[in-house]
C-alpha positions as CSV (number, residue, x, y, z in Angstrom):
1,M,101.3,-30.0,8.6
2,P,103.5,-27.0,7.9
3,N,102.1,-26.9,4.4
4,I,98.5,-26.9,5.7
5,K,99.2,-24.1,8.2
6,Q,100.8,-22.0,5.6
7,A,97.8,-22.5,3.4
8,E,95.5,-21.3,6.1
9,I,97.5,-18.2,6.5
10,Q,97.4,-17.5,2.8
11,Y,93.7,-18.3,2.7
12,A,93.2,-15.7,5.5
13,A,95.3,-13.1,3.7
14,A,93.3,-13.7,0.6
15,A,89.9,-13.6,2.4
16,K,90.7,-10.5,4.4
17,P,90.4,-8.1,1.4
18,L,87.0,-9.7,0.7
19,Q,85.6,-7.7,3.7
20,S,87.0,-4.4,2.5
21,C,87.2,-4.5,-1.2
22,P,83.9,-4.3,-3.1
23,T,85.2,-6.1,-6.3
24,L,86.0,-9.6,-5.1
25,C,88.6,-9.9,-7.8
26,D,91.9,-8.5,-6.5
27,P,92.2,-10.7,-3.4
28,I,92.5,-13.9,-5.5
29,D,94.8,-12.5,-8.1
30,G,97.0,-10.9,-5.5
31,S,98.1,-14.0,-3.7
32,P,101.8,-14.1,-2.9
33,P,104.0,-16.1,-5.3
34,G,105.4,-19.4,-4.4
35,S,102.6,-20.3,-2.0
36,A,102.2,-24.0,-1.2
37,V,98.4,-24.0,-1.2
38,P,97.1,-27.4,-2.1
39,G,95.4,-27.8,-5.5
40,I,92.0,-28.4,-4.1
41,L,92.0,-25.2,-2.1
42,Q,93.3,-23.2,-5.0
43,A,90.6,-24.6,-7.3
44,T,88.0,-23.7,-4.7
45,L,89.3,-20.1,-4.4
46,R,89.4,-19.8,-8.2
47,K,85.8,-20.9,-8.4
48,M,84.9,-18.3,-5.8
49,A,86.6,-15.7,-7.9
50,L,84.8,-16.8,-11.1
51,S,81.5,-16.8,-9.2
52,A,82.1,-13.3,-8.0
53,Q,82.7,-12.1,-11.5
54,Q,79.5,-13.8,-12.7
55,I,77.4,-12.2,-9.9
56,P,76.9,-8.8,-11.6
57,R,75.6,-10.6,-14.8
58,W,73.4,-12.8,-12.8
59,L,72.1,-9.9,-10.7
60,N,71.3,-7.8,-13.8
61,S,69.3,-10.7,-15.2
62,V,67.1,-11.0,-12.2
63,K,67.1,-7.5,-10.9
64,L,64.4,-6.2,-13.1
65,S,61.9,-9.0,-12.5
66,S,62.8,-9.1,-8.8
67,F,62.4,-5.3,-8.5
68,M,58.9,-5.3,-10.2
69,T,57.8,-8.3,-8.1
70,A,59.0,-6.5,-4.9
71,L,57.2,-3.3,-5.8
72,Q,53.9,-5.2,-6.4
73,L,54.1,-7.0,-3.1
74,R,55.6,-4.1,-1.1
75,K,52.3,-2.8,0.0
76,G,51.1,-6.1,1.2
77,F,54.3,-7.6,2.7
78,Q,56.6,-4.8,3.7
79,R,57.4,-4.8,7.4
80,P,58.5,-1.9,9.5
81,G,62.3,-1.6,9.7
82,K,62.9,-3.3,6.3
83,T,64.0,-1.3,3.2
84,L,64.1,-2.6,-0.3
85,L,67.5,-2.0,-1.9
86,C,68.6,-3.4,-5.3
87,G,66.3,-6.4,-5.1
88,V,67.2,-7.5,-1.6
89,F,66.0,-6.8,2.0
90,A,68.7,-5.3,4.3
91,Q,68.6,-4.4,7.9
92,P,68.9,-0.6,8.1
93,H,70.9,-0.7,11.4
94,A,73.5,-3.2,10.2
95,S,76.9,-2.1,9.1
96,S,78.0,-2.0,5.5
97,E,80.6,-4.9,6.0
98,D,78.0,-7.2,7.5
99,C,75.5,-6.4,4.7
100,F,78.2,-7.1,2.1
101,L,79.2,-10.4,3.7
102,Q,75.6,-11.6,4.0
103,W,75.0,-10.7,0.4
104,G,78.3,-12.4,-0.7
105,F,77.8,-15.7,1.1
106,R,74.2,-15.9,-0.1
107,T,75.4,-15.3,-3.6
108,Y,78.2,-17.8,-3.3
109,R,75.8,-20.5,-2.2
110,T,73.5,-19.7,-5.1
111,S,76.3,-19.5,-7.7
112,S,77.7,-22.8,-6.6
113,M,74.4,-24.5,-7.0
114,W,74.0,-22.8,-10.4
115,N,77.4,-24.1,-11.5
116,S,76.7,-27.7,-10.4
117,S,73.2,-28.0,-12.0
118,Q,72.3,-28.5,-15.6
119,S,71.4,-25.6,-17.9
120,A,67.8,-26.7,-18.2
121,N,67.1,-26.2,-14.5
122,S,69.2,-23.0,-14.1
123,S,66.4,-20.5,-14.8
124,R,64.0,-22.2,-12.4
125,R,66.6,-22.3,-9.6
126,E,67.5,-18.6,-10.2
127,I,63.8,-17.7,-9.8
128,N,63.5,-19.8,-6.6
129,C,66.6,-18.2,-5.2
130,A,65.3,-14.7,-6.1
131,Q,62.0,-15.5,-4.4
132,S,63.8,-16.8,-1.3
133,T,66.0,-13.7,-1.2
134,L,63.4,-11.1,-2.1
135,L,60.4,-12.4,-0.2
136,P,61.5,-13.5,3.3
137,S,58.3,-12.2,4.8
138,V,55.8,-14.0,2.7
139,N,55.8,-17.1,4.9
140,E,55.9,-15.0,8.1
141,P,52.7,-13.4,9.5
142,P,52.4,-9.7,8.5
143,Q,53.0,-7.3,11.4
144,K,50.7,-4.5,12.0
145,T,51.9,-1.3,10.5
146,Q,52.0,1.7,12.8
147,K,49.9,4.6,11.4
148,M,51.2,8.1,11.7
149,P,49.0,10.3,13.9
150,G,47.0,12.6,11.6
151,L,44.2,15.1,11.7
152,D,41.5,12.5,11.7
153,S,42.8,10.7,14.8
154,E,43.4,14.0,16.6
155,L,39.9,15.4,15.9
156,S,37.8,12.2,16.2
157,L,34.0,12.3,16.7
158,E,34.3,10.9,20.1
159,G,36.5,13.8,21.2
160,L,34.1,16.3,19.7
161,D,31.2,14.8,21.6
162,D,33.0,15.5,24.9
163,V,33.6,19.1,24.1
164,P,31.2,21.2,26.3
165,P,28.9,23.6,24.5
166,L,29.8,27.2,24.2
167,S,28.0,29.5,26.7
168,P,25.9,32.2,25.2
169,L,27.6,34.6,27.7
170,Q,31.1,33.7,26.5
171,P,32.9,36.7,25.0
172,I,33.8,36.6,21.3
173,S,36.1,38.7,19.2
174,D,35.1,41.4,16.8
175,E,36.0,39.2,13.8
176,E,33.7,36.4,15.1
177,A,30.9,38.9,15.9
178,V,31.0,40.3,12.3
179,Q,30.6,36.7,10.8
180,I,27.4,36.0,12.8
181,I,24.3,36.1,10.6
182,A,21.1,36.7,12.6
183,G,17.7,35.9,11.2
184,P,14.9,38.4,11.3
185,P,13.3,38.7,14.8
186,L,9.8,37.5,15.4
187,P,7.6,40.6,15.6
188,P,5.8,40.9,19.0
189,S,2.6,42.1,17.2
190,S,1.5,42.4,13.5
191,V,-1.6,43.0,11.5
192,T,-0.8,40.0,9.2
193,L,0.0,36.4,9.6
194,R,2.5,36.6,6.8
195,D,5.2,37.7,9.3
196,Y,4.8,34.5,11.4
197,V,4.6,31.9,8.6
198,D,8.4,31.4,8.5
199,H,8.4,30.8,12.3
200,S,5.4,28.6,12.6
201,E,5.1,25.1,11.3
202,T,1.4,25.1,11.8
203,L,0.9,28.0,9.6
204,R,3.1,26.6,6.9
205,K,1.2,23.4,6.7
206,L,-2.2,25.2,6.7
207,V,-1.0,27.2,3.7
208,L,0.0,24.0,1.9
209,L,-3.6,22.6,2.6
210,G,-5.0,25.7,0.8
211,V,-6.1,27.8,3.8
212,D,-6.4,31.5,3.0
213,L,-4.7,33.2,5.9
214,S,-5.5,36.7,4.5
215,K,-9.2,36.1,5.4
216,I,-8.4,34.6,8.8
217,E,-6.1,37.4,9.9
218,K,-9.0,39.8,9.7
219,H,-10.2,38.1,13.0
220,P,-7.5,38.8,15.6
221,D,-8.8,36.1,17.9
222,A,-8.6,33.5,15.2
223,A,-5.0,34.5,14.3
224,N,-3.9,34.2,17.9
225,L,-5.6,30.8,18.1
226,L,-3.7,29.5,15.1
227,L,-0.3,30.7,16.5
228,R,-0.8,28.8,19.7
229,L,-1.8,25.5,18.1
230,D,0.5,22.5,17.4
231,F,-0.2,20.8,14.1
232,E,0.5,17.3,15.3
233,K,-1.4,17.5,18.5
234,D,-4.3,19.9,17.8
235,I,-5.0,19.8,14.1
236,K,-3.9,16.5,12.6
237,Q,-6.7,14.4,14.2
238,M,-9.4,16.9,13.1
239,L,-8.2,16.7,9.5
240,L,-8.4,12.9,9.7
241,L,-12.0,13.1,11.0
242,L,-13.0,15.4,8.2
243,K,-11.4,13.1,5.6
244,D,-13.2,10.2,7.2
245,L,-16.5,12.0,6.7
246,G,-15.8,12.4,3.0
247,I,-14.2,15.8,2.7
248,E,-11.7,15.8,-0.2
249,D,-8.2,17.2,0.1
250,T,-9.0,20.1,-2.2
251,Q,-12.0,20.9,0.0
252,L,-10.1,21.1,3.2
253,G,-8.6,24.5,2.5
254,P,-11.9,26.3,1.8
255,F,-13.6,24.6,4.7
256,L,-10.9,25.6,7.3
257,T,-10.8,29.1,5.9
258,K,-14.5,29.5,6.7
259,N,-14.7,27.5,9.9
260,Y,-11.3,28.2,11.5
261,A,-13.1,28.1,14.9
262,I,-13.3,24.3,14.6
263,F,-9.7,24.2,15.9
264,S,-11.1,25.4,19.3
265,E,-13.5,22.5,19.5
266,D,-12.8,19.3,21.4
267,L,-12.3,16.3,19.1
268,E,-14.7,14.1,21.1
269,N,-17.4,16.7,20.8
270,L,-17.0,16.6,17.1
271,K,-17.3,12.9,17.0
272,T,-20.4,13.1,19.2
273,R,-22.2,15.5,16.8
274,V,-21.4,13.2,13.9
275,A,-22.8,10.3,15.8
276,Y,-25.9,12.2,16.5
277,L,-26.6,13.0,12.8
278,Q,-26.0,9.2,12.1
279,S,-28.5,8.4,14.7
280,K,-31.1,10.5,12.8
281,N,-30.6,8.3,9.8
282,F,-28.4,10.8,7.9
283,S,-26.0,8.7,5.8
284,K,-22.3,9.4,5.6
285,A,-22.6,10.9,2.1
286,D,-25.4,13.2,3.4
287,I,-23.3,14.4,6.4
288,A,-20.4,15.1,4.0
289,Q,-22.6,17.1,1.8
290,M,-24.1,19.1,4.7
291,V,-20.6,19.8,6.2
292,R,-19.3,21.0,2.8
293,N,-22.3,23.3,2.2
294,A,-22.5,24.5,5.9
295,P,-18.9,24.5,7.3
296,F,-20.1,25.6,10.7
297,L,-22.4,22.6,11.1
298,L,-20.0,20.6,13.4
299,S,-19.5,23.7,15.6
300,F,-23.1,23.3,16.9
301,S,-23.7,21.0,19.8
302,A,-25.9,17.9,19.4
303,E,-28.6,19.6,21.6
304,R,-28.8,22.6,19.3
305,L,-29.0,20.4,16.2
306,D,-31.8,18.5,17.7
307,N,-33.7,21.7,18.6
308,R,-33.3,23.0,15.0
309,L,-34.6,19.8,13.5
310,G,-37.6,19.8,15.9
311,F,-38.4,23.4,15.0
312,F,-38.7,22.8,11.2
313,Q,-40.7,19.7,11.7
314,K,-43.2,21.4,14.0
315,E,-43.6,24.8,12.4
316,L,-43.8,23.6,8.8
317,K,-45.8,20.5,9.7
318,L,-43.4,18.2,7.9
319,S,-42.8,14.6,8.3
320,V,-39.4,13.2,9.5
321,K,-38.3,12.2,6.0
322,K,-39.2,15.6,4.5
323,T,-37.5,17.4,7.3
324,R,-34.4,15.4,6.7
325,D,-34.5,16.0,3.0
326,L,-35.0,19.7,3.6
327,V,-31.9,20.2,5.8
328,I,-29.8,18.0,3.5
329,R,-30.6,20.3,0.6
330,L,-30.2,23.5,2.6
331,P,-28.0,22.7,5.7
332,R,-27.7,26.4,6.5
333,L,-31.1,26.1,8.0
334,L,-29.4,24.3,11.0
335,T,-26.6,26.8,11.3
336,G,-28.3,30.2,10.4
337,S,-30.6,32.4,12.3
338,L,-34.2,31.5,12.7
339,E,-35.5,35.0,12.5
340,P,-35.6,35.2,8.6
341,V,-37.4,31.9,8.5
342,K,-40.1,33.0,10.9
343,E,-40.6,36.3,9.1
344,N,-40.9,34.6,5.7
345,M,-43.4,32.2,7.1
346,K,-45.6,35.1,8.1
347,V,-45.1,36.8,4.7
348,F,-46.3,33.7,2.8
349,Q,-49.4,33.3,5.0
350,L,-50.5,36.9,5.8
351,E,-49.2,39.1,2.9
352,L,-49.1,36.7,0.0
353,G,-52.2,34.6,0.9
354,F,-50.8,31.1,0.6
355,Q,-52.2,28.2,2.6
356,Q,-50.2,26.0,4.9
357,N,-50.1,23.0,2.6
358,E,-49.1,25.3,-0.3
359,I,-46.2,26.7,1.7
360,Q,-45.1,23.1,2.5
361,H,-45.1,22.2,-1.2
362,M,-43.1,25.2,-2.3
363,I,-40.4,25.1,0.4
364,T,-39.8,21.4,-0.1
365,K,-39.0,22.2,-3.8
366,I,-37.3,25.5,-3.3
367,P,-35.8,25.5,0.3
368,K,-34.1,28.9,-0.3
369,M,-37.6,30.5,-0.1
370,L,-37.3,30.2,3.7
371,T,-34.1,32.4,3.8
372,A,-34.8,34.7,0.8
373,N,-35.1,38.4,1.1
374,K,-38.5,39.5,2.2
375,R,-38.6,42.4,-0.3
376,K,-37.6,40.2,-3.2
377,L,-40.4,37.7,-2.4
378,T,-43.1,40.4,-2.2
379,E,-41.9,42.1,-5.4
380,T,-41.7,38.9,-7.4
381,F,-45.1,37.7,-6.3
382,D,-46.7,41.2,-7.0
383,Y,-45.4,41.2,-10.6
384,V,-46.3,37.5,-11.4
385,H,-49.7,37.6,-9.7
386,N,-50.9,41.1,-10.4
387,V,-49.2,42.0,-13.7
388,M,-48.9,38.6,-15.4
389,R,-52.2,37.5,-14.0
390,V,-50.9,34.1,-12.7
391,P,-53.2,32.6,-10.0
392,H,-52.0,31.2,-6.7
393,H,-52.4,27.5,-7.6
394,V,-50.2,28.0,-10.7
395,I,-47.5,29.7,-8.7
396,V,-47.5,26.9,-6.2
397,R,-46.8,24.4,-9.0
398,F,-43.8,26.4,-10.2
399,P,-42.2,28.1,-7.2
400,Q,-38.9,28.5,-9.2
401,V,-40.2,31.9,-10.1
402,F,-39.2,33.1,-6.6
403,N,-35.7,31.9,-7.2
404,T,-35.2,33.9,-10.4
405,R,-34.1,37.5,-10.9
406,L,-37.1,39.7,-11.4
407,F,-35.7,41.7,-14.3
408,K,-35.4,38.5,-16.3
409,V,-39.1,37.6,-15.7
410,K,-40.0,41.1,-16.8
411,E,-38.0,41.1,-20.0
412,R,-39.4,37.8,-21.3
413,H,-43.0,38.6,-20.2
414,L,-42.9,41.9,-22.1
415,F,-41.5,40.3,-25.2
416,L,-44.2,37.6,-25.2
417,A,-46.9,40.3,-24.5
418,Y,-45.5,42.3,-27.5
419,L,-45.8,39.2,-29.7
420,G,-49.3,38.4,-28.3
421,R,-48.2,35.1,-26.8
422,A,-48.3,35.8,-23.0
423,Q,-50.6,32.9,-22.1
424,Y,-50.0,31.3,-18.7
425,D,-53.3,29.5,-18.0
426,P,-52.8,25.8,-18.4
427,T,-56.4,25.4,-19.7
428,E,-56.0,27.8,-22.6
429,P,-54.1,27.2,-25.9
430,N,-50.6,28.4,-26.4
431,Y,-49.9,27.8,-22.8
432,I,-46.5,29.1,-21.5
433,S,-45.1,27.3,-18.4
434,L,-43.7,29.4,-15.7
435,D,-41.0,26.9,-15.1
436,K,-39.7,27.1,-18.7
437,L,-40.2,30.9,-18.8
438,V,-37.6,31.4,-16.1
439,S,-35.3,28.4,-16.6
440,V,-34.5,27.9,-20.3
441,P,-31.8,29.8,-22.1
442,D,-32.6,32.8,-24.5
443,G,-32.3,30.8,-27.6
444,I,-34.7,28.0,-26.6
445,F,-37.1,30.6,-25.2
446,C,-37.2,32.6,-28.5
447,E,-37.5,29.6,-30.8
448,G,-39.8,27.4,-28.7
449,M,-42.1,29.9,-26.8
450,A,-41.8,33.3,-28.6
451,K,-41.5,31.8,-32.1
452,A,-39.0,34.5,-33.0
453,S,-35.3,34.9,-33.5
454,I,-32.9,35.8,-30.9
455,Q,-32.0,38.9,-32.9
456,D,-35.6,40.1,-32.7
457,F,-35.4,39.5,-28.9
458,E,-32.2,41.6,-28.6
459,K,-33.6,44.4,-30.7
460,F,-36.7,44.5,-28.5
461,L,-34.6,44.7,-25.3
462,K,-32.9,47.8,-26.7
463,T,-36.2,49.6,-26.8
464,L,-36.9,49.0,-23.1
């Protein structure tokens, strides 16, 4: 019993320097001589000393691989409060002696197992020990990391939504006032719509459609109308109606430039007028042609359109079909003034001497004769009938002569008369048709009718 107690005292004296000395070698070699420690205990202490000497070599062998593994897994498994140090996890608040003892006992256990095992299994056990030492948090559920408050958390979108808007009456500094960039003010009045295009969505879209605002702005009422309109509510449905009638996209601009007043019309009234024309057997293609050639057609009420159709049918003694064909070819008869029509009818009957049936025949072929200039009609008839000696019944067959410029008729007639070929009687040889006289080009006229070259015709014209 005394020997055992003395051995415990020596063991405590040998173990005490372990807590203060970082080398683990001096406490074993510095045991007092003559101690009666049993052989088993001395052997155990000697093995501990040898194991402590082998620890640096073992640690160097696994430190590099353990450190690389720890770095790779640090982002995924590092927990708050743990710090990686030399391949092991240590508590940052623990004392240096406790850290050292924990590390020493863990190493002692590992080295004892390494000494008692075979060399073939030594590398595998070292890796397992390193993994158990380096990765204590792999099997544990990862704890949430606390994020440091930053600019994003302080200025979140939710916080910005709660900020009240600035008042326009809130005073600002001179530096802030200098940085304010104000757009050009909207003019209270202007002689051009160009000043309002940047401020009006309606005007911008009309320009994209091809509307010529420079022509509309000449009418102040029309310009004021466009500025008050909303494109979606007041214009879009009318455009869809026009497209449904057959007006192409490229034709919308010219149409609206001429008939800008259609925007003041009610959409239901426009549909009623279209329905009226369809009830009079006008096809959709006919209505589209009439609207293109007479943009103001839809601006007339159904009652007015009905009165116009009745007038031409009654005054000209035309059938329903011929009346419909007449206004399809010249829809301006429905939108224009009736005074020129009435006056020309009197000229044909009283001054030119045509019969009612002859007038019907001529106007169904050339509807423009109803709206032609009175002076032009009388001068053309006088030259053709009195100078060229063309009778009434021949003129009735070829009324195109009234739709031709008078100087062209004179030039060709004089050239034919110079050559002795001015023959306009169908019953005589070398007959020259009035239709070809006024319609064919100069080259065909010279070769087919005058039997001369075009150079001769040009030289003759220089003598006039």
